[in-house]
BALUMMAR-761082 format. One record per atom (N, C-alpha, C): atom name; x negated, y negated, z negated. Coordinates in pm, 1 decimal. Example, Ala and Ser with C-alpha at 12.3 -4.5 7.8 and 13.67 -1.06 7.14 Angstrom:
<recs>
N, -1319.0, 569.0, -780.0
CA, -1230.0, 450.0, -780.0
C, -1320.0, 330.0, -780.0
N, -1285.0, 225.0, -708.0
CA, -1367.0, 106.0, -714.0
C, -1290.0, -3.0, -787.0
</recs>
This chain:
<recs>
N, 4244.5, -5067.8, 286.3
CA, 4294.0, -5225.9, 251.7
C, 4378.8, -5235.4, 165.2
N, 4360.8, -5322.9, 79.8
CA, 4452.1, -5342.6, -44.0
C, 4609.3, -5366.2, -24.6
N, 4642.2, -5437.7, 109.8
CA, 4798.2, -5424.9, 107.9
C, 4846.4, -5317.3, 146.3
N, 4771.9, -5227.1, 234.1
CA, 4816.3, -5090.1, 270.0
C, 4854.1, -5004.6, 143.9
N, 4747.9, -5036.3, 46.5
CA, 4737.8, -4938.0, -64.6
C, 4866.9, -4967.5, -173.6
N, 4903.4, -5104.0, -170.1
CA, 5009.6, -5128.9, -235.3
C, 5152.2, -5106.4, -175.2
N, 5146.2, -5027.4, -48.3
CA, 5259.9, -5004.8, 0.2
C, 5317.3, -5097.4, 131.4
N, 5236.7, -5175.8, 170.9
CA, 5282.6, -5261.3, 289.7
C, 5255.7, -5183.8, 411.0
N, 5300.7, -5225.0, 534.0
CA, 5318.4, -5138.0, 657.9
C, 5198.2, -5259.3, 730.8
N, 5101.8, -5230.9, 742.9
CA, 4976.5, -5273.7, 815.2
C, 4925.9, -5232.0, 937.4
N, 4931.9, -5341.0, 1027.4
CA, 4894.1, -5312.0, 1144.7
C, 4747.9, -5373.4, 1207.8
N, 4666.8, -5310.6, 1282.9
CA, 4568.4, -5400.4, 1307.8
C, 4558.0, -5448.8, 1472.1
N, 4538.4, -5568.2, 1479.5
CA, 4538.1, -5603.1, 1609.6
C, 4407.9, -5638.6, 1657.5
N, 4381.4, -5624.2, 1781.0
CA, 4251.4, -5622.0, 1864.7
C, 4186.2, -5514.4, 1936.3
N, 4064.8, -5534.0, 1955.6
CA, 4037.4, -5429.6, 2063.4
C, 3983.8, -5313.5, 1973.9
N, 3956.6, -5302.6, 1857.7
CA, 3947.1, -5159.6, 1761.9
C, 3775.7, -5139.3, 1741.1
N, 3711.0, -5237.0, 1735.6
CA, 3569.7, -5220.6, 1705.5
C, 3545.5, -5156.8, 1572.0
N, 3594.7, -5139.8, 1502.5
CA, 3586.4, -5067.6, 1367.9
C, 3614.6, -4923.8, 1401.5
N, 3519.5, -4837.7, 1426.2
CA, 3550.6, -4702.3, 1417.8
C, 3559.3, -4606.0, 1321.3
N, 3513.6, -4666.2, 1200.9
CA, 3518.8, -4592.8, 1076.7
C, 3653.7, -4574.2, 983.9
N, 3752.9, -4615.1, 1042.3
CA, 3927.9, -4602.1, 996.2
C, 3958.4, -4461.2, 1025.1
N, 4061.5, -4423.6, 930.2
CA, 4129.3, -4317.8, 945.1
C, 4202.2, -4318.5, 1077.8
N, 4241.4, -4215.3, 1117.0
CA, 4302.8, -4233.4, 1235.8
C, 4467.7, -4246.7, 1238.9
N, 4546.4, -4266.1, 1133.5
CA, 4680.9, -4292.6, 1115.0
C, 4703.8, -4457.2, 1096.6
N, 4591.0, -4537.7, 1111.0
CA, 4621.0, -4649.0, 1128.4
C, 4686.0, -4697.1, 1249.2
N, 4811.6, -4783.0, 1236.8
CA, 4842.9, -4858.4, 1370.4
C, 4783.0, -4966.0, 1415.9
N, 4731.0, -4955.4, 1528.4
CA, 4641.3, -5035.9, 1605.4
C, 4692.4, -5083.9, 1751.2
N, 4686.7, -5219.2, 1777.2
CA, 4724.8, -5278.8, 1899.3
C, 4652.2, -5373.8, 1929.8
N, 4591.2, -5314.9, 2062.8
CA, 4446.4, -5349.8, 2127.3
C, 4485.3, -5529.2, 2173.0
N, 4570.8, -5582.4, 2146.0
CA, 4581.8, -5737.6, 2197.7
C, 4478.2, -5803.5, 2117.4
N, 4422.0, -5924.0, 2207.6
CA, 4348.0, -6042.7, 2144.8
C, 4424.0, -6142.0, 2151.8
N, 4439.9, -6199.1, 2028.9
CA, 4518.8, -6329.3, 2014.0
C, 4491.2, -6440.3, 2119.5
N, 4340.1, -6477.9, 2120.2
CA, 4306.8, -6545.2, 2219.2
C, 4325.8, -6534.4, 2346.3
N, 4355.5, -6423.7, 2403.1
CA, 4392.2, -6374.2, 2571.5
C, 4541.7, -6397.5, 2594.7
N, 4640.9, -6414.2, 2488.6
CA, 4763.3, -6422.1, 2495.4
C, 4783.3, -6571.6, 2574.2
N, 4884.5, -6521.8, 2659.0
CA, 4951.8, -6662.7, 2742.8
C, 5090.8, -6680.7, 2715.8
N, 5160.4, -6764.1, 2692.3
CA, 5290.7, -6789.2, 2664.2
C, 5382.7, -6714.7, 2761.3
N, 5469.8, -6635.0, 2745.5
CA, 5577.3, -6573.0, 2820.5
C, 5512.8, -6439.9, 2878.1
N, 5387.4, -6405.6, 2840.0
CA, 5326.6, -6296.4, 2913.8
C, 5397.3, -6154.8, 2849.5
N, 5391.0, -6030.9, 2880.1
CA, 5447.2, -5925.6, 2824.6
C, 5380.0, -5900.2, 2690.1
N, 5246.0, -5930.9, 2674.9
CA, 5170.0, -5889.5, 2563.1
C, 5216.7, -5975.6, 2470.1
N, 5232.9, -6110.0, 2484.7
CA, 5295.9, -6223.8, 2407.0
C, 5444.2, -6188.3, 2352.5
N, 5514.0, -6165.7, 2443.2
CA, 5655.5, -6105.6, 2404.1
C, 5659.4, -5989.4, 2317.2
N, 5585.5, -5895.7, 2350.8
CA, 5576.8, -5761.9, 2249.7
C, 5530.7, -5784.3, 2112.3
N, 5410.9, -5890.3, 2106.6
CA, 5394.2, -5932.6, 1971.0
C, 5478.4, -5992.4, 1883.6
N, 5555.4, -6086.4, 1965.8
CA, 5657.7, -6152.9, 1880.6
C, 5767.2, -6076.8, 1880.6
N, 5794.4, -5976.1, 1939.3
CA, 5911.1, -5885.3, 1933.6
C, 5879.6, -5779.7, 1781.5
N, 5775.8, -5768.4, 1749.7
CA, 5715.7, -5687.3, 1638.2
C, 5789.6, -5734.9, 1524.6
N, 5809.8, -5856.2, 1506.2
CA, 5888.1, -5915.0, 1395.5
C, 5794.5, -5920.1, 1261.3
N, 5665.9, -5909.9, 1266.2
CA, 5592.7, -5943.5, 1171.7
C, 5620.3, -6030.6, 1085.8
N, 5608.9, -6011.3, 943.1
CA, 5637.5, -6122.2, 842.5
C, 5499.0, -6205.2, 825.0
N, 5398.3, -6154.2, 865.6
CA, 5279.6, -6216.8, 812.9
C, 5155.8, -6166.3, 910.8
N, 5094.7, -6264.2, 951.8
CA, 4981.0, -6227.0, 1052.0
C, 4850.9, -6292.4, 1006.3
N, 4765.0, -6204.7, 953.5
CA, 4636.3, -6289.3, 906.3
C, 4541.7, -6249.1, 993.3
N, 4478.8, -6355.8, 1035.3
CA, 4363.0, -6384.4, 1154.7
C, 4230.9, -6359.8, 1106.2
N, 4133.9, -6290.5, 1129.2
CA, 4009.0, -6284.7, 1120.2
C, 3946.0, -6248.9, 1213.4
N, 3796.9, -6258.8, 1230.6
CA, 3722.7, -6233.3, 1358.7
C, 3614.8, -6144.8, 1286.8
N, 3588.8, -6035.4, 1390.6
CA, 3496.2, -5924.6, 1398.8
C, 3424.8, -5940.4, 1526.4
N, 3307.3, -5967.3, 1538.7
CA, 3227.3, -5958.7, 1650.7
C, 3083.5, -5905.8, 1636.3
N, 3060.6, -5799.3, 1601.1
CA, 2954.1, -5706.2, 1589.6
C, 2847.5, -5718.7, 1695.0
N, 2895.0, -5746.9, 1825.0
CA, 2802.0, -5750.5, 1910.4
C, 2736.9, -5899.3, 1938.8
N, 2765.3, -5973.3, 1875.3
CA, 2703.3, -6116.4, 1852.5
C, 2628.4, -6124.2, 1746.3
N, 2521.6, -6218.9, 1751.8
CA, 2417.1, -6230.1, 1647.8
C, 2519.0, -6324.1, 1535.8
N, 2453.0, -6281.6, 1431.9
CA, 2515.4, -6372.5, 1298.1
C, 2479.0, -6511.5, 1317.0
</recs>
């Protein structure tokens, strides 16, 4: 990923469907659509202090 190559600290959120990435990526298995306000997962995500959150979708099990 370009941001990582430029020196940014990049974390991947989601269940981890991509299996061909190097093992040194930081992955967090949280799904944003499953978060509820005040839940432990919601608080943990908030407490990371991310400066930027880019949201995309990857659903390889669903038809195009």
